[in-house]
C-alpha positions in Angstrom: 0.2 0.3 -0.3 1.9 2.9 -1.0 1.9 6.3 1.8 -0.8 8.3 0.7 -3.1 5.4 0.8 -1.8 4.1 4.4 -1.4 7.9 6.3 -5.5 8.0 4.8 -6.6 5.1 6.4 -4.6 6.1 10.0 -7.0 9.2 9.3 -9.6 7.6 9.2 -9.0 5.0 12.3 -8.0 8.7 14.5 -11.1 10.3 13.4 -13.2 9.4 16.7 -10.7 11.1 19.1 -8.8 14.9 17.2 -10.9 16.4 19.4 -8.1 15.2 22.4 -5.6 13.2 21.0 -4.2 16.5 18.3 -4.5 19.1 21.0 -2.3 19.1 23.8 -2.2 21.9 26.0 0.5 21.8 29.5 0.0 25.8 31.0 2.0 27.8 28.9 2.7 25.0 26.2 0.4 23.8 23.8 1.3 21.0 21.4 -1.6 20.9 18.2 -1.1 18.9 15.3 -3.9 19.8 11.9 -4.0 18.2 8.7 -6.7 16.7 6.1 -6.2 13.4 3.8 -8.0 12.7 0.2 -8.4 9.4 -1.9 -10.8 9.2 -4.8 -10.5 8.3 -8.0 -10.1 10.9 -11.7 -11.5 9.8 -15.0 -9.5 11.6 -17.9 -11.0 12.1 -20.9 -13.6 10.3 -18.8 -12.6 7.2 -20.0 -9.8 5.3 -17.1 -10.4 6.0 -13.5 -6.6 6.3 -12.3 -6.4 6.7 -8.1 -5.9 10.6 -6.7 -5.1 11.2 -3.7 -3.2 14.4 -1.8 -2.7 14.4 2.5 -0.6 17.4 4.6 0.0 16.7 8.3 1.4 20.0 10.5 2.7 19.9 13.9 2.4 23.1 15.7 4.5 24.1 19.6 4.0 27.0 21.1 5.4 28.2 24.5 3.3 31.9 26.5 5.7 34.4 27.1 3.6 36.3 28.2 -0.1 37.5 27.7 1.5 39.5 24.8 4.0 37.3 23.5 4.8 33.5 22.3 7.7 31.1 20.8 6.9 28.2 18.9 7.8 26.2 16.0 6.1 24.7 13.4 7.1 21.6 11.0 4.6 20.8 8.0 4.8 17.9 5.1 2.6 17.0 2.5 2.2 15.4 -0.9 3.0 17.7 -3.1 6.3 18.5 -1.5 7.2 15.0 -1.0 6.2 14.7 -4.7 9.2 16.0 -5.4 11.7 15.4 -3.1 11.3 17.4 -0.1 11.0 16.2 3.0 9.1 19.2 4.8 6.6 21.8 2.9 7.6 24.7 5.7 10.1 24.3 9.1 10.6 27.0 10.7 10.7 29.3 14.3 8.7 32.2 15.0 8.0 35.0 17.7 4.5 36.6 18.1 3.3 39.1 19.3 -0.2 40.3 19.6 0.1 44.0 19.3 3.1 43.7 17.4 2.7 41.2 15.1 5.1 37.8 14.5 8.3 37.0 13.2 9.4 34.2 11.4 12.3 31.9 10.6 13.3 29.3 8.5 12.2 27.8 5.5 8.7 28.8 4.6 6.3 30.2 2.0 6.8 34.1 1.2 4.8 36.6 3.3 3.0 37.8 -0.5 1.9 33.9 -0.3 0.7 34.0 3.2 -1.2 37.2 2.8 -2.6 36.2 -0.5 -6.5 36.0 -1.4 -7.7 31.9 -3.0 -10.8 31.7 -4.8 -14.0 29.4 -3.3 -13.7 26.0 -4.9 -15.8 23.8 -2.2 -13.6 20.2 -4.1 -11.0 18.4 -3.5 -8.3 19.0 -6.4 -5.9 21.4 -4.3 -7.0 24.4 -7.1 -4.9 27.2 -5.0 -1.9 25.3 -4.1 -0.2 23.6 -6.8 -3.7 22.2 -8.3 -4.3 17.8 -8.5 -5.8 17.4 -11.7 -2.3 18.9 -13.2 -0.3 15.2 -12.1 -2.8 13.1 -13.9 -3.8 15.4 -16.9 -0.7 16.0 -19.3 -1.1 19.7 -21.3 0.1 20.8 -24.4 2.5 23.0 -23.0 4.0 25.3 -19.6 1.2 26.2 -17.2 1.5 29.0 -14.3 -1.3 26.8 -12.4 -0.7 28.8 -9.1 -2.3 32.4 -8.6 -0.6 33.3 -5.6 3.3 34.0 -5.9 5.9 31.3 -5.7 9.4 32.5 -4.5 10.1 29.4 -2.9 9.2 27.6 0.1 11.8 24.6 0.8 15.3 24.8 -0.6 16.0 28.9 1.0 16.1 30.0 4.2 13.6 32.9 4.6 12.7 35.6 7.4 9.5 37.0 7.1 7.9 40.3 9.3 4.1 40.4 9.3 2.5 42.6 11.2 -0.7 42.8 13.4 -3.5 44.1 12.1 -3.7 47.4 12.1 -7.5 49.1 11.2 -8.6 46.1 8.8 -5.1 46.2 7.2 -1.8 43.5 7.3 1.5 43.5 5.6 4.7 42.1 6.1 7.9 41.4 4.3 10.1 38.1 3.0 13.8 38.3 2.5 14.9 34.9 1.1 18.7 33.7 0.7 20.9 30.6 1.4 20.2 28.5 -1.7 21.4 27.7 -5.0 18.4 28.7 -6.7 18.9 32.2 -6.8 21.0 34.8 -5.5 18.7 36.8 -3.0 15.0 37.2 -2.7 12.2 40.0 -2.0 8.0 40.0 -1.3 6.0 42.1 0.2 2.6 41.6 0.4 -1.2 43.0 2.0 -4.4 41.8 2.2 -7.3 44.2 3.6 -10.1 42.7 5.5 -13.7 43.5 6.2 -15.1 40.5 8.6 -18.2 42.1 9.4 -21.6 44.2 7.9 -23.8 42.6 5.6 -20.6 41.7 2.2 -17.4 40.8 3.9 -14.5 41.6 1.6 -10.8 40.3 1.5 -8.2 42.3 -0.7 -4.5 41.3 -1.0 -1.8 42.3 -3.1 1.8 40.3 -3.5 5.1 41.7 -4.9 8.7 39.3 -5.3 11.5 40.2 -6.4 14.2 37.4 -7.5 17.8 38.1 -8.0 19.0 35.4 -10.6 17.3 32.6 -10.3 18.6 29.8 -12.0 16.7 26.1 -13.0 14.3 27.7 -10.0 11.6 24.9 -10.3 8.2 26.6 -8.9 5.1 25.8 -11.5 4.1 22.2 -12.7 4.5 22.3 -16.1 6.8 25.1 -16.5 10.2 24.6 -16.9 13.1 26.1 -14.3 13.7 29.2 -14.6 17.1 31.0 -15.0 17.4 34.2 -15.5 19.2 37.2 -15.2 16.3 38.2 -12.4 12.1 37.9 -11.7 9.6 40.4 -10.5 6.1 38.7 -9.9 2.9 40.1 -9.3 -0.3 39.5 -7.7 -4.1 40.1 -6.3 -7.3 38.9 -5.2 -10.6 39.9 -3.8 -13.4 37.9 -1.8 -16.7 39.4 -1.6 -19.1 37.1 0.5 -22.9 38.0 0.8 -24.6 35.6 3.2 -23.8 31.7 1.1 -22.5 33.1 -2.3 -18.6 34.4 -2.4 -17.2 35.2 -5.2 -13.7 35.4 -6.0 -11.1 37.3 -8.1 -7.9 36.3 -8.4 -4.3 36.8 -11.0 -0.5 36.6 -11.2 2.1 38.2 -13.4 5.4 36.6 -13.6 8.1 38.6 -15.6 12.0 36.8 -16.1 14.9 39.2 -17.6 15.6 38.0 -20.5 15.8 34.1 -19.8 18.2 31.0 -20.9 16.0 28.0 -22.3 12.3 27.3 -22.1 10.0 30.1 -21.3 8.0 30.2 -17.8 7.0 33.5 -17.5 3.2 35.2 -18.5 0.4 35.3 -15.9 -2.2 33.8 -14.9 -6.0 35.1 -13.7 -8.7 32.7 -12.3 -12.3 33.6 -11.0 -14.7 31.4 -9.2 -17.8 31.2 -7.6 -19.3 29.3 -4.7 -22.3 28.4 -2.7 -23.5 27.5 0.8 -26.7 25.5 2.1 -27.1 23.3 4.9 -24.5 20.4 4.9 -24.5 21.2 1.0 -21.9 23.2 -0.7 -21.0 24.3 -4.7 -18.7 26.0 -7.1 -17.6 26.9 -9.9 -14.1 27.9 -11.5 -12.7 28.9 -14.9 -8.4 30.0 -14.6 -7.1 31.0 -17.7 -2.8 30.9 -17.7 -0.7 32.5 -20.7 2.9 32.0 -20.8 5.3 33.1 -22.8 3.0 36.5 -23.6 6.3 38.3 -22.4 8.4 37.1 -25.5 8.5 37.8 -28.8 10.4 35.0 -30.4 9.0 32.0 -28.8 4.6 31.3 -29.0 2.5 31.7 -26.3 1.0 28.7 -24.7 -2.7 29.5 -23.6 -5.0 27.2 -21.1 -8.6 27.5 -20.3 -9.4 25.2 -17.4 -13.3 25.1 -16.0 -14.0 23.4 -12.6 -17.5 23.0 -11.2 -17.0 20.9 -7.4 -20.1 19.4 -5.3 -19.4 18.9 -1.6 -21.4 16.6 1.0 -20.0 17.1 4.2 -21.2 14.2 6.2 -19.3 15.4 9.3 -17.6 18.0 11.0 -14.7 16.5 9.8 -15.9 14.4 7.2 -17.2 15.1 3.5 -17.5 14.2 0.1 -16.8 15.8 -2.9 -17.4 15.4 -7.1 -15.5 18.1 -9.7 -15.8 18.1 -13.1 -14.3 20.1 -15.4 -11.7 20.5 -18.5 -8.1 21.5 -19.4 -7.9 23.0 -23.5 -8.5 19.6 -24.7 -9.0 17.2 -21.6 -12.6 16.8 -20.0 -11.9 14.8 -16.8 -14.7 13.7 -13.8 -13.1 13.1 -10.2 -14.6 11.9 -6.9 -13.1 11.5 -3.4 -13.2 12.1 0.4 -11.7 14.2 2.1 -11.0 14.2 6.2 -10.0 16.6 8.3 -8.3 16.9 11.6 
């Protein structure tokens, strides 16, 4: 039995004990384990079913220094990191103040990604983080499938500085280096949230600059980039009215004088979801255009549409199905997902 199947069945077996076994407080010290496991099937071209799996585990230890300050450490692992041959999705230490904000040091996402806003998909295809259907459906060209900035999670040491929310606004800065994938990278992120009122809103802006990337691989189906520098920008918006949520996100990538295959361009996505009791539905559309900034190559355009349905059986267990189509391949998928 594969690792992801074993993990899924372990998560199912421990589900009745999640309330007590996965969170433990010892006065000022607390330990917490969260995650999810998904197992299902996908049918590319609506023909032969193929198994798909996805999982993530995240462990966090926190020690409360004072009422206002605490320190902690995080280790996380998931399916996408393991597929890349990495032994962690993120591992970092942090110092947090309720009034000042948070400092993180280690191997983790940049501030621009952490403060980003995603699309409201309710299925189990990981739409906002290297979509899982790209593992089974091969495109005819390079695709930028993620609208959130990726500046290297596990291949460089990073320092994140994030403010506490100030009048609904939260912002932060990142700097990264000590890696053979680029000389250095810096990011800026900002999120504006208004969670009260009849219409709830969230907006995000992310900026990233990377010096001299060398075979830097950040996407599922784009080549590793080697160029003088890489610049990225992302924007996102979520609007919620009662049980309706509408999302709009986008990301632009520009490489200066790239060498080899082209991997820059842009991706935009929009989606809507609706919740009714234990049922949820969503519709998502994404457009990727790779190579649009380069005059000497033909750019590749990919359209993807995904419709998803979810039934929440319990607080921790739900079943989902998604149907959709990439530029040339229709697909249908179903699965179970356990969260804790």
